[in-house]
C-alpha positions in Angstrom: -25.0 0.3 31.8 -28.5 0.6 30.3 -29.3 4.4 28.6 -25.1 4.6 28.2 -24.8 6.1 24.3 -22.2 3.2 23.0 -19.8 5.9 20.9 -18.8 4.1 17.8 -14.8 4.6 16.9 -15.6 7.0 14.5 -17.6 9.4 16.9 -14.3 9.5 19.5 -12.4 11.0 15.8 -14.6 13.3 15.2 -15.3 14.5 18.8 -11.3 15.0 19.4 -10.8 16.8 16.1 -13.9 19.1 17.3 -11.9 19.5 20.4 -8.6 20.2 18.1 -10.7 23.3 16.0 -12.4 24.4 19.1 -11.6 28.4 19.0 -10.8 28.4 22.6 -9.3 25.3 24.1 -7.7 24.0 20.7 -4.5 23.0 19.3 -3.3 26.8 17.9 -1.4 24.8 15.2 -5.1 22.9 14.2 -7.0 26.1 14.3 -4.9 27.9 12.0 -5.0 25.4 9.3 -7.5 25.8 6.2 -8.2 23.4 2.9 -5.1 24.6 1.1 -3.0 24.4 4.1 -4.2 20.5 4.7 -4.5 19.4 1.4 -0.5 18.4 1.0 -0.8 16.2 4.2 -4.0 14.4 2.6 -1.7 13.8 -0.7 1.4 12.3 1.3 -0.5 10.3 3.5 -2.6 8.6 0.5 1.0 8.1 -0.7 1.8 6.5 2.7 -0.5 4.2 2.5 0.1 2.9 -1.4 4.1 2.9 0.3 2.7 0.0 3.1 0.6 -1.8 0.5 3.4 -2.1 -1.4 5.6 -3.3 1.7 2.7 -5.4 2.3 3.3 -4.4 5.7 -0.2 -4.7 7.5 1.0 -3.2 10.9 2.1 0.0 8.7 -0.7 0.1 6.7 -3.4 0.2 9.9 -1.7 2.9 10.8 -1.7 4.8 7.6 -5.2 4.5 6.6 -6.2 5.9 10.3 -4.2 9.0 8.9 -5.6 9.3 5.9 -9.0 9.2 7.5 -8.1 11.8 10.0 -7.3 14.1 6.8 -11.0 13.7 5.7 -12.4 14.2 9.2 -9.8 17.5 9.0 -11.5 18.3 5.5 -15.1 17.8 7.0 -14.7 19.3 10.2 -13.5 22.9 8.4 -16.3 22.3 6.1 -18.8 22.1 8.5 -17.3 25.1 10.5 -17.9 26.7 7.3 -21.5 25.6 7.0 -21.2 23.6 3.8 -21.3 20.0 5.2 -20.2 17.6 8.0 -18.7 14.2 8.1 -21.8 12.6 7.8 -22.7 14.5 4.7 -19.5 13.0 3.3 -20.4 9.1 4.2 -24.0 9.7 2.9 -22.7 10.9 -0.5 -20.3 7.9 -1.1 -22.9 5.6 -0.1 -25.1 7.1 -3.2 -22.8 7.1 -5.3 -21.3 3.5 -4.9 -25.5 2.3 -4.9 -25.6 4.3 -7.9 -22.9 3.4 -9.7 -23.7 -0.4 -8.9 -26.9 -1.2 -10.3 -25.9 -4.5 -10.7 -25.5 -4.9 -7.0 -28.3 -2.8 -5.5 -30.7 -2.9 -8.3 -31.8 -5.0 -11.0 -29.3 -4.2 -13.7 -27.2 -7.4 -14.9 -23.8 -7.0 -15.5 -21.8 -10.5 -15.9 -18.3 -9.3 -16.5 -15.3 -6.8 -15.2 -14.9 -5.3 -18.7 -18.7 -4.4 -19.0 -18.9 -3.1 -14.9 -16.1 -0.5 -16.1 -17.8 0.9 -19.0 -21.3 1.2 -17.2 -18.8 2.8 -14.4 -17.8 5.3 -16.9 -20.7 5.7 -18.5 -22.5 6.5 -14.8 -19.4 9.4 -13.8 -19.8 10.7 -17.5 -24.1 11.4 -16.7 -22.8 13.0 -13.3 -20.4 15.2 -14.7 -22.9 16.4 -17.1 -22.4 18.4 -20.2 -18.6 18.5 -21.2 -16.8 20.8 -23.5 -13.9 18.0 -23.8 -13.5 14.6 -23.1 -10.4 15.5 -21.0 -12.4 18.0 -18.5 -12.1 17.0 -15.0 -8.8 15.4 -14.9 -7.4 17.1 -12.0 -4.4 19.1 -12.5 -2.9 18.5 -8.9 -1.9 14.2 -10.0 1.5 13.8 -10.5 2.7 14.3 -14.2 3.1 10.7 -15.3 -0.4 9.5 -13.6 -2.0 12.7 -15.5 -0.9 11.6 -18.7 -2.0 8.0 -18.3 -5.4 9.9 -17.5 -5.1 12.1 -20.6 -4.2 9.8 -22.6 -6.9 7.6 -22.2 -9.2 10.2 -22.4 -8.4 10.8 -25.6 -8.4 7.1 -26.5 -12.3 7.4 -26.1 -13.0 8.9 -29.5 -10.5 6.5 -31.1 -7.1 9.2 -30.9 -5.0 6.6 -29.9 -2.1 4.1 -31.3 -3.3 0.6 -32.1 -1.3 -1.0 -30.1 1.9 -1.1 -27.7 4.1 -2.0 -30.6 3.4 1.4 -32.2 3.9 3.4 -29.3 7.2 1.9 -29.3 8.0 3.2 -32.5 6.7 6.5 -30.8 9.1 6.0 -28.6 11.9 5.5 -30.5 11.5 8.5 -32.3 11.0 10.8 -29.4 14.6 9.8 -28.4 16.1 10.7 -31.9 14.4 13.7 -31.6 16.4 14.5 -27.9 19.4 13.4 -29.8 18.9 16.2 -32.5 18.1 18.7 -29.6 21.4 17.7 -27.6 23.2 18.2 -30.8 21.5 22.0 -31.0 22.3 22.7 -27.3 18.6 24.1 -27.0 17.8 23.9 -23.3 14.0 24.4 -23.3 13.5 22.3 -26.8 15.3 19.4 -25.1 12.9 19.9 -22.2 9.9 19.7 -24.6 11.1 16.2 -26.2 12.0 14.7 -22.8 8.6 15.6 -22.0 7.1 14.0 -24.9 9.4 11.0 -24.2 7.9 10.3 -20.6 4.3 10.8 -22.1 5.1 8.4 -24.6 6.1 6.2 -22.0 3.0 6.7 -20.3 1.1 5.7 -22.9 2.6 2.6 -23.7 2.1 1.3 -19.8 -1.3 1.9 -20.4 -1.4 0.1 -23.5 0.6 -2.9 -21.8 -2.1 -2.4 -19.0 0.3 -1.3 -16.2 0.0 1.3 -13.4 2.4 3.9 -14.4 3.1 5.3 -11.0 3.3 1.7 -9.4 5.8 0.6 -12.3 7.8 3.8 -11.5 7.7 3.8 -7.6 8.8 -0.2 -8.2 11.5 0.8 -10.5 12.9 3.5 -8.2 12.7 1.0 -5.3 14.4 -1.1 -7.1 17.5 1.1 -7.6 17.8 2.4 -4.0 17.9 -1.0 -3.1 20.5 -2.1 -5.6 22.4 1.2 -5.3 22.6 0.7 -1.3 24.1 -2.7 -1.9 26.7 -1.2 -3.8 27.4 1.9 -1.5 28.1 -1.1 1.1 30.2 -3.0 -1.2 32.3 0.1 -2.4 32.9 1.1 1.1 34.4 -2.4 2.2 36.1 -3.0 -0.8 37.8 0.6 -1.2 36.7 1.3 -4.7 36.3 5.1 -4.5 35.2 7.1 -7.7 36.2 5.0 -10.2 33.5 4.2 -12.9 34.5 1.2 -14.4 34.5 -0.3 -10.5 31.9 0.9 -10.0 29.6 -0.4 -13.2 31.2 -3.7 -11.8 29.9 -3.7 -8.4 26.4 -2.7 -9.7 26.5 -5.8 -12.6 27.5 -8.1 -9.3 24.6 -7.0 -7.2 21.9 -7.4 -10.4 23.7 -10.9 -10.4 22.8 -11.6 -7.3 19.5 -10.4 -7.5 18.8 -12.5 -10.1 20.4 -15.9 -8.9 
């Protein structure tokens, strides 16, 4: 019909969120939320997006991206109510940033390789952050510990504070294992925790030196263990093995062999 305004899907979603947050007629749960209470859901939804990608489940990915978009809309709505900014401001800000950080696409700059683009990207980010007390400034405390370790070590490497190659990191890992063994013999729980932390930090550095994303690698390793262990459980129940460790290990090796073949 002539003159009828056609709402975009995002307009519909923004309207739904406004209604949910309505002080008189909205949802009691949605009305009482704030940035701090919603933040854990935002993180959770990002992980569920990553999970759908890992499983190559496109139907789930569509749903999870919608759930993640809802988180952005929720935060933007609360900010708008406070008079700080709205959803359009968020969208415009990221659009401006993408144009600013891609002068080779939207301007006259020439960047021919991925490596050069990465270098230029980091330079743009540094310029936007302005003067800092440390190259480590700006790495969020809320990152998962393994991811934050990799990011911190990458920042330190910018000024040359880094191992020369992956092999040298493996030497460091072996050193940390030896130190754990010493503290295990001493029985000092605090020192054991410190040394285990050092081992995990070194492992994050090894992943970085090998160009492996540590969170993805650990998720895949955990998923692999879970898959194999579920099969071990099935075979244990089928064969009535019980809790005999040698028998459990034999079944574990059997399951690994089947996967390898």
